[in-house]
N, C-alpha and C positions, 0 to 999 in steps of 0.2 A: 503494499500499499504505499503510494509515494506521498499522498497527503499527509501534513503533519497532524491533523485531527481530522476525525470523521465529519464530512462535509454536512451531513444532516444535521449537524448540531451547531450550525451558525446562528445561536440566539445573540442577539446584540441589544446593549442599552445605550443610554447616553446621559452623560454629566455636563452640566452647564455651570461655569465658574464666575462668581460675582466677586471680585477682589476687594471690594469697598467695604470700609468699616468705619463707623464714627468714633471708634475708640479702639485701641490695639491692647489686647489682653497680655499680661506680663509672660505667659508660658507659652504663647502661640507662636509656631514657626510657619504657619501656612501663607501661601502668597497672597499677601494683601497689603492695602495702602489706606492712608487717612481718606476719607471721602471728599473733604473739603478741598476746593480747587482742581478737583480731577475731571477730564472729559468723560462724564458718564454718559452723556446721549450719544457721543461718538462711539464710546465703547460697546453700547448696546446695538448699534447699527452695524459695527465690525463683527460683532458675535454672530448676527444674523447671516452676515456676508460669508463668515467662515462655515456656518451650517450650510449653506447654499453650495460653495465649494467642495466641502466634503460629500454632500449628498450626490454631486455630479461624479465625483471621483469613486466613491463607494456606495452605488445605489443600493438600498435594502427594501424590502418589503414592509417590514413592521418592526417598530421597536419594542422590546419587552417592558423596558421601565423608563421613566425621566426623572432625572433628579437635579434641581437647582440648589447648589451650595456655595460655600464662601469661606472666607469673607463673610458678609452679611447681606443676602438677596433682600431682606426687608429694609436695608439701608436705600434701596431705590425709592422714589416717589411712586405714588400711585399710577402715575401718568407712564413713567419709565417701565414700570413692572407691567403694566398694560401692552406697551409697545413690544417688549420682550416675549411675553407669552403668546401674543397674537401672532407674532413673527415664527416663533418656535412651532407652533401648531400648524402653522401655514406650510412650514418648509419641511418639518420632519414627519416621517410615517408613523404617527402615534394615535392608536385608537381611545377614544375616551372610555373611561372605567378601568384601563390598566392603571397600576401603581404610578401616581405622578406626585413627587415629594418636593416641597420647598422648605429649607432651613429658615428659621426665624429666631430672632432674639426677643425675649420677653420685654415689652416696653416699646418696641419698634413697629410691632405688629399692630395696625389699626383695623378698624372694621372695612373702610374703604379699600384697603390693600388685600384684605380678606376675600371681599366681594369680588375683586378682579381675579383672584386666584381661582375662586370658584367657577366664575364665568369660563375659564380656560380649562376646567377638568382637573385642576389640582385636588387631589383627595387624601392627601397625608401631609402632616407638618412635623418637622424634627426641630425641637427647640433646645437650644443650649442653656440650660439651667445652672449645672455645676454643683451647687450647694444651696441650702436653704439659710445659711447663716450669713447674715449682712456684713458681719465683721470680715469673715473670710472672702465674700465676694469683693469687698473692696481691697483687701489683701492682695488678690490675684488680678486685680484691674479689671474686673468687670463693672459695667456701668449700671446694670438692673440691681433691683433688690427683690428680696423674695415677695414683698408686696406686688411688685409688677408681674411675678409670675402668676399669682392668684388672680389679679385683675384681668390677665390676658386670658387664662383659663375660663374666667366666668364670662367673657364675651364670647369665646369659642363655643361654650355650652349654649348660649344665647343663640348663636348663629347654627346650632345644631352640627357642630363640626367636632367629631369625637375622635377621628383617626390621628391620634397625637402621639409622638414619641419625645421623651426626654432624655438629654445627655446629664449624666453626673460625673463629676470627678472625685476620687478619693485619694487618700495618702497627700493630702495638700498641706502646704507649710503650717505648722501649728494646729492641725487638725488632731483632734483626740478621737478614741474610739466612741466615747458617748457623744460627741459631738456629730460623728459620722452616722451613728445610729439613728439620732434626731433627723437628720436629713433623709436618711433611708424610709423612715417611718412617714415623714411629710410627703415624700414622693409617692410612696404606695397610697397613702391616704387619698391621692387624687384619681386613683383607679382608672390609670391609662392602660391601653391594651400593649404599649411597648416602652422598654426602658434599654437605654446604653450607658454601661458603667466602664470608665476607664480610670486605671492609677494615673497618677501625674507622672508623665514622661519628661525628664529635663532635657530640651532640645538646645544644640548649640545656637549661639548668636540670639537667644531670648534674654529677657532682662532677668528672669529666674536663674538661668544658668550662671550668668555674671554675679548675681548676688550670692549664691551658693559657693561659688569660687572665693568670693570675699569674706565668706563666713557671717554673711547677714541673714541668712535663711536656714531655718532648721526643719527637716522634713521627718515625718514619721519613720520608725526604723522598719527593717523589712519583716518582723514578727507581727507588728501592728497592721502594717499594710496587708499581710497575708489573712489576718483576722478579718480585717475590714471584708476582703473578697469572699472569705467562707461564709461570714454572716450575710452578706449580700445574696450568694447563691441560695442560702437557707430560706431569707426572707421571701424572696421572689418565688421560690417554690411553694411556700405556705400561702402565697397570695394568687397561685395558680399561673404565674409567669414562668413558663419553662426556659431554660438556659439552652438554646439551639445553636450559639455560637459562643466561643469564650467570653466575649464582653457584652453579649445582647440577651435579651430577655423578652418574651412576648407571650401574650394569650395565643393558643392554637390558631391558626390562620391569619395572625397579626405579624407574622415574620417580616422583616424588611426584604422584599422581594429584590429591591435594587443590590442592597449589600449582599444578598446571596448570589448575585450574578458575579459578584467579585470573588467569592469564596468558592464558588463553582468553576472558577477560571474561564469564565465566558467572554464574550468580546463586549467592548464598549468604546464609543466615541468621548472624546475629552474636548469640550468646547471652552474657549476663554484663556486668559493670561495664565500661564503656568500650569494649565491642566494637562492630565496624561490621559492617554487613551491605549487601547489593545485592539488592534484588527488583523486580521489574516496573519497571526503568529508573530506581529511585528508591534513592539511596544514604543510609544512614541511621547514626546513631551513638547508642549508648546513654550515659546520664549515668556518669561515671567514678568519682567518690568512692562507696565501698560504701554508706554510709548514704543518699545521693541515689539510688542504684540501687535500694536496698531499698523505701524510703518508697512509691512508685507501686504496686510489686508487692503491698505488704501491702494495698492498697486495691483490688487487682484491676486496675490499670491498667499499661500496657506504659511501661517507663523510657526511652523514647527521647528524646533531648536536642535532635537536629536532623535535618533530612531535605533532600535535595537531589534534584529531579527533573532526570535529565540530558536535555539537548537532543540532538537527533540529531547536531548538532555535537559535543557532548562525548563522545556514545558512540563516534563514529568516532575521535576523538583518542585516547580511552582504549584502544580496540581495538588501535591502532598502537603507541602507548608501551608497552601491556602484551605484545601479540603479537610485537613485535620482539625482546623479551627471550629468546624461545624460539630456539634454533638454527635450528629449521626454519622461523622466522619467520612469515608471514601467507600463508595459503592464499587465492589470488585468487578461486576459485569460491565458498569459504566467504564471504569478505567480500560477495561480489555477493548471494548468497542471503540474507545478513542487512541488507544496506542498499539493495540494489536499485540501487546504483551501482557502477562500477569504481573500483579504486584509481587506475587512470590519469586517469579524468575529473576526479579531484579534485586529484591530485599529480603530474601528468606532469613538469613543470619541476623539482620537488623530487626526484623519483626520478632524472630525468636528471643533476641536479648531484651528488647522492650517489653515483651509480654512477661518474661521472666522478672523482669525489675518492676512489675505492676505499673507501667506507663501506658500500656496499650492493650486493647482487646483485639483479639483477630478471630473473627468467626467465618464461617463459610461465605457469608454473603459481604461482609464489610469490615473495614479496619477503623477503629475509633479510639479516642484518648480515654484513660480511665479517670476517675476524679484526682488521683494523685498526678496523673499526665497533664490535666487541666492547668494545674498550678505551675508545672514545669515545662509549658508548652514549647519554649524556645529551645531548651535542652534536647526535647523529642525531635523537634522540626530539624535540627543541624545534623541528626543522625541520617537524614535521607538524602545528603548531598552525594551525587554519584560520581564514581571515577569515570572518566570520559569513554572508556573502552566498553562499558558494560552495555551500552545502548546499541540496538540494531538500527543504523540511520535509513 
């Protein structure tokens, strides 16, 4: 079989990046800029131009999911949002009723913006809450308060918009176990269908990383962080939100279809400054700084900065790294259909060792992490790096 993956499997999604923020959080290393003084209207027009160029180059029949993230999509005015969503629906082959998510910040979302979203078929919101402790919100550079969260939730309820997910971050500077339990309790009291929980990762070039290096910031120790994660899994389970991926919990039927595309190693377009995509076994990344992104598009060229065509070796490794993040793990038949090789033929001794160490479960149908393996995910994933010679190209 010459093709790198089974051609019947070309599921494709799209991610649209809005890099503007009204405020930059101290822990964030995503591609973003202060909103003030930026050419926002031109950016929206060029985004639509990029979509057109990409659709001409990679025509597809149907998108599985659509996701508008950032930055802060809700930092756009209602009018700008209307232009973006109207244009995207016009250019992209996306059917109403499929999962269409927009990221929102508590306090930024207005009824008018929500109305615009609903008009174009947005049926899911993802909100960056991070914590319900106002003191900590200030400390991490968020500009919203816990009160803003409740206010936003109440008008979403009034608008009958219930498909909402919130992000929380644990192991924040100065966060105690009691403090985190309180946040978890308040989050679950909102009775939402989906929650994403991440431990704070110190990224280079963020204010947090600088402060830690200067000894100005103290983070919870590893033991406390592990306990926060354990208690999260337990509390979510008690409230009927199952852990379907390491950091994600949802009611059955409310799993994020867009994120599952990433973990299933499917294809996706990345539109916007600094956005990444994966098409035809090639990963690509757009230019990040706004003007660098706009320049080629003004001349009718795509703003791609770099491309990497994945070898079969890379594809299999990524299939495992990403797939094992899911609670259900990797379906062996699906793996075979994709690569015409069994997992055992490539990884028998690795699988045996990981099973013996109680990090992995290997059944006839699938391979998945044990609870212990879930806590040591990265250690498990790196065991699946393959020597180049083992793959039949």
